[in-house]
N, C-alpha and C positions, 0 to 999 in steps of 0.2 A: 367286515363293517365299513363302510366309508362313514367318514366324519368330515362335517364341514368346518371350516377353521372359525374360532371364536369371535362373533359379533355382539355388540350389544343387541339384546332383542328388543329392546325399547327404540332402538335408532333406526338401523338399517344396514347399508352396504357401503364399505369403502375400500380404499386400496392404499397398501403401503408404497413408501418412496424409498427406502433404502437401496437405490439402482446404481448401477454400474455400466458405463460406456465406453466404446473402443475411443481411442485418442484421435482419429482419424478426420472427425467432422468439426470445425469451427463454425457454430452456428449461433444465431441470435434465438432460435429454438430449434430443437433437435430436429436435424434431417433438413431444415431450410437453408440450403446453401452448400459450401464446400470449403476445405482448406485444411488447416494442421492445427492440432492443440485440441486442449478439450472441449467439448461441447456443452452447451446450455440446455435445461430442459424447463419447459414451462407447462404447469397444468392449471386447468380451470376448475374452481368449484363454486356452487352457487350461494356459500355462506362464509362468513368470517369466523373464527374460533371465538367462542366465548371468552377464552383464557389460553394462555401457554403453559399453564401450571398442570402436570399430569394428573394432580389430586384434585382438580376443578374442570377439567374440559369434558366436554359432552361428546364422547367419545367417535361416534360413529361417522358423523360427516365430518368432523374436525382432526380426524387421525392423520391426515395428510400434512398437517400442519406440526405434529408431534414427531412423526417416527423419523424425518431426517436427521432430528437432534439427538433424540433419545434412543439408544439401545436398549433392548431388553434383555431380559437373564437368558430367555429362549425365544425362537424364532417359528416360523412355519416353512418347511420345504416344499419343493413343488409337488412333491407326492402326497401332499397333506399332513405328513408325520411331523414331530417335535424336532426342532434342529437347533444347534449351537446357538448361544449369543454371548452374552457377558459369563454366562455359564456353558461351560462346554461339557458336562457330566452331570447326568441327573437320573432321577428315579425313584421310586416308592422304596419307605425302609419298613420291612416289616410285613404283616398282614393288616388287612381292613381297610384299605386306602385312607388312612388318617395322617400319614407322615410321608413327608416328600422332601428330597435332598438335592440341595445344589451344588455344584463344586466350581466355583470361580476359575477361569481361564487365567493362566499366568501371564503376566505383563499388561492386564488390561487397565487402562486409565481414563479419568474424565477427561472433557476437553480442556480442561486449565491444568492437564499434566498431572494432577494427583492420582496416586495408585487406586485401584478399587477394591475396597476390602470387604470382608462378610459383615464388618460392623457396621460399614455404608450401608450396604444392603439393608441391615435391620433398621436402622436409623431411617432410611428412606421408606420402608414399609410403614414404618410407626407413623411417619407423616401422613402417609396415603392414607391410612386408616381414619384419619381426622378430616379428610376431605370432603368434596359435596359431588363428585363426578358421578355416573350412574353406574360404573364398575366398583364403588369402593365398598358397598355392601359385601362383595364378595369376600372382601379381605379383612373387614372387621372381626370376624370370629377367630381369626388365626394367630397363633403365637410363634415364636421364631426362637431359635437358640443358634449358637456358633462357636462348635466344637474345636475350631481353629480359625485362622485369619482368611481362609479360602473357604469355607466350606458354611452353608446355611441349611437348616433343617426347619422345615415349615411344618406345622403341626394344625390339624382342623378337628374340631370337638365332633364334628359328623363325619361319616365317610363322604368322600369324593373321588368318584371313579375317573376323573380327568382333571387332577389338579394342576398338571403343567401347563395347560393350556392359558391358567391365570397369569402365568409368566411371559405370555407372547404379546406383541403389539396392542392387540385387540382389546386387552383389558387393563394397560397403563400401570398398574401396580409393579409391574417388572421393569418399567421403564426407571432405572435407578437415579435418583437426584444426587449431584454433589453435596459434599459439605458446605461449600460455597453457598449453594444455593438455599440450603435449609437453614444455613445462617440468618437469613433476611427472605422468609417465604414471601414478602409482598413483590419481591422480583421477579418471582417465577410467572408472574401473569404476562409479563411482557419481554421476556428474556429466557434462553435455554440454559440450561446447566446439567446435561447429560452428557453421555460418552458415544453418541451416535457417529456416523460419518460426516456428518455435516454439523455445522451450528447456524443458528439463526443470526442474520446482520441485521440490526435495526437500521443501521445507516443506509442501507439498502432497500427498507422497506417502508410502507405507510400502511399503518394500520387501518384495516377494513377494505383496503383496496389490492394490496399485492403484500406477499411476506417472501422474502429471500433467504438462502441458504445456502452457505460456501463451505469448502471442504475443512474438516477438522484436522488438524496435523497430529493431533496426539491418537488417531482412531488405529486400531490394532491390525486392521487388514488394509493397508494402502490399495491393494489391487481392487478394492471395494468403491473407490472413490474415484470416479472419472468424470464427473460433472464438474465444470468450473464454477456453476451456478445453478441451484433448483429454484425456481420462481412458482409459487402457488398464487394465481389470481383471483380474486373473488368477483365472479359475472353471475348475477342472480338470475338472468334471463338465459334459459337454455338455448332458446335460437341465437342470441348475441355469442355464445359458446362455438356454436357451429359455425358462424361467419368467421368468427377469430381462428377456428381450426382451418378453414378452406383456404384462409389468408396467410396462414402461416406465423399468427401471431402467439398461438398457443399450440402444444404437441399432443394432447391429451384430455380427455373429457369423458365424463359419464353420461352416457345419451339416455333418451326415453324412447318408447316406442312410435312416438309422434315426429323426432328427428331423426333417428337412426337411418330410416330409408333415404333421406335426402342425400347422403354421400355414396349411395349406390352408383356404381359406375365411375366414381372418381379414382383412378388408379393411385393417386398421391395419399389416398386417405383409406382406412379398413375400419372394420368393428370386429370385437371378440365378444363374444355372449356366453352366459353361463348361468343356467337355471338356479337361482338360490335363494329366494325370499317368497312367502306367501303375503298376498295383500288381502284384507277385508276388514270386517268390524272386529276390534277389539272390546269384549263385553264387560266392560270394568264394574259395574254396579250388580254383581250377580246375586248380592243379598236382597237386591230391592231397596236400597235406601233412598234413592230419589225417584226412581220407576219400579214401584212396587211389582210390575208384571215381570221384570228380568230376575226376581227372585224365584219364580218357578220355572222349573225344568220345562215343562210342557210349552211356555212362551218361549224359551230359546230354542228349542227344537223347533217349533212352527217357523221360525226367523230363518233356520237353515233348510227346511223344506220348501219355503216360498222362493227360493233363488236358482234361476237357471245359470248356472255357472258356466256353462259352456257357449253361451250366447254373452254373456257379460266379457268372458275372456276373449272370445273372438274380436267383439265390437271395441274392447278398450288395449288390448294387448297384441292382438294380431298373431303374426309368428313370433313374439318374444314372451308367451305366457302358455300355460296350460291350467285346466279347470283342476282346483284342488278343494276338499272338503274336510281338511285336516290341517293343524299347524306345523306340517312337515312336508318336505318335497320327495319327489319319487326318487330312488335310489339314495337316499341319505337316511343318516340315523334317525331311528324313530318312527318313520314313515311305515305305515299300516295298511296294506291293500284291503283288508277287512273295515276298516275306519272309512275307506274312499266310498264304500257301498252304503254307508248309511243313510245317507241324505240324498235320494235321487229328489230331482225337480218334481214338486206335487204341491202345486197352491192349494187344492182341496183338502189335503191333509192338514197343510198349515193353518186353514181357517177352523178345521175341526179342532184342533189343538188348540187353538186361541180361544175358541168357544167353550171348551170344557174347562178351561182354566178361569173362565169368567171373563174373557177379554173378546166376547163376540163382536162388541161394537169396535174394537181398536184399542190402540195405546199410542201415545207420543214417547220418543225418545230421542233427548237432546246429544248430537253427535258433534265431535270436533274433527277437524283434519287439516293435513299440510296443504292448500292450495298454491304452494309453490313447486309441487310435481304436477303437471298438467294430466298423467295418467291417473294419478290418484283422485282428481277432481271427477274425472269421468268415471271412473270405476265407483266412488261412493253415489255419485248421482244416478248411475244406473240402477244400483243397489238401492237407492230411494225409490224409485220408480216402481219396482218390481215388490217391494214390501207395501207400498201403496195400494196395491191390486188385493193384499189378503187383510188391508185394515190398520196396517201399522204406519205411522208418520214419524219420518226422521226430520228432525229440525236440525239443518247442517249450520255449523258455525267454521268459517275458513280462517285459517291462521296463514298470513303471507310470509312468514319465515320460520325457521325452526323453533327460535327463541320465543316467538309469539304461542307456537303450539305448545311449548311446555308450559309455559306462563299459564295458559286456559286449561291445561290438564290439572294443575296444583290448585284450580278453584274447586275442583271437585263438583261441578255445576253439570258435567256431561257424563252420561252413563255409559257412552262407548266411545271410541276414538278410531283412526285409522293410524296405522303405523306406517310411515311413509319412508322409502317405499315398500315397507313390510315388515316383519319379523321373521325370526328363524336364522339360520346361517350357523349353526352350531351344533354340538353335540347335544342330544336331547336334555341331557341334565342340565345344562344352560339356557339353553332355547326355552324349555317351561319353568323353569324356576321363576325366571322375573315375573311371569304373569300371573302364575297358578298357584304358587304357593304362598301363605301366609305373608312372610316377610318380603317377597318380590318387589322390585322397584318398581313395577307396573301395576302391581295388585294395590291400587292407591285407597281403595276401601277396605284392605286387610283382610278380604273374605276367606275363610279357612274352608276346605272340603277334605272330609277323611279320607275319601278314596284315592284322592289326589294326593295326599298325604303318605298314603300307604303304597301307592305306585312308586312315588318317588323315591321313598326310603329303600326300596327293594332295588332302585335303579343305583342308588348310592352305594349300596352294599355290593354290586354285582362285580364279578371279577369280567375280563376279556371275552371268556366264553358264553358268559349269559347275560352281558349288558345288551347285545341285539334285541332279544327276546324282551329284556325289562323295559328299554327303549319304546318298544312298539306296544307293550302294555300300557305304559303311561300315556301315549297317545290316544289310546283305544279308550281310556277313561275320560280324558278331555272330550272326546268327540262324544261319546255318548251322553256325557251330561250337558252336552252343547254350552261349553263356558268360553265358545268363540264363534264368529262367524266367517271362517276363511271362505275365498271366493276364488282367486286365482293363485297358482303359482307363477312367479315373475323372473325374467332375466335379468342380471346386472349386463349393462351394456358398456364396454369401452369402446370409445371412439378415437383413433390416433392417426398420427402420420405413418405412412408403411415405412419409411425410415428408420423407425424406432424396431428393434427386432429384438425377439425372444420375450414380449408380452404374454403372459399367460396366467392363467388360474390355477391355482395347485388343485390337485386331483381332490375330488370332495369338498371344494372350497369356494368361497364367493369371495375371495381378496386375491387382488394381484400379489404376489408372493413379495416380500421383501428380500428375498434371496435370489429372485430372479435376476439374471443377468441381461438388463435392457441395454442393446448396444444400439449404436448410431452409424449408420454408413450409406 
């Protein structure tokens, strides 16, 4: 069974930056120029981080700001399996998927030179549990024990078949904070106190504009520290990023279907794509709190029948998307061939279902979305047009940045939203927990569904032999009850200078793996 790397289902796709380069190129940006000595690397992102505190950061779009400076207990290898980090041995203890043991590597130190102990790991976990970041909820139920100075045992009150993923970069709880950082947590917002291959350099950074990272002299693997400096530039406009890539001001960016074709034929630049996330409407108000009709399964099913996914996908994503009618991607954990056939395009059936539910004259659904992704805007407007044909009106609210999108969500004025660029990207246990279980971070209205709960419980208790079937059964329940309105499976698009070598997505994953050896030459 293929598993995606863990991403926050409420956020989207990111890449990690614990990178290595050969020492042959001296560049202002990797690949631009020649000489001797370590290279610099510059990456563009569209938003500045809300914080540098692992317990507060809104992980998805901001992981690039955290990963250089914060090593995590575990990592993700190129083949998609778990890899060593601060811990070099790990695994479940006993049966039942409730206890997971981590053995810390010998000699590991924080950037300030102090050794990393099991007690430090537990103190960092405890601090993280009190945070506000989107992945914190996954850690709050956990308890910890330290049998000795280098061993941590993590216990969950409920089964978790994929606990190791929590300690990879995508969930940030495994990004262990030093005692110095925990002593004065206010400093964590604007400085780093980790054990990663780099440290944040405030002197070379301007908050909100660019963030610089320089080598950590105490990192345990010197062979992984080959960049003289990593710079993450904040560039809200994706077209500006493309121009910066073409001119050599940046070395890597994440593209959209609109801009990716613009570098075709440029031998100095290339793209790497990976089918990773689903785009569509996330139906938040499934109990009908603000839009009564959404509490009726027939209405939600009508929305799914009313959408021509093939036409929308072709128009919006072109070669970078595929039609999907489920919150999972082909070839990944939880994808169900049966679920894909449930909602063929049938506007007549959509109208009949709406009429049977008492909404023959239509209904109105307020929706917020992030206009900072042009593809998202095009997709939601296409959905709006097609739903209008069956009498459903979408009132759209555009958020110009990630923070505004979050703030709009928290008002609970919107019955649906668009996860930009989508959700998914992880094992089904995590992908569906956030939105469809009662306590999930994206289940803003706290809607409980006994069928989802039962399917989720079966998946939680599953072993490696049965988890694939259990994951599909969970997807089938979500689709049958029309708890979301998936439209397209979309690609993550990395656009970069061809002198960067070794750039890849891990097997079954959406992230550029932190263990990939990126080289410049």
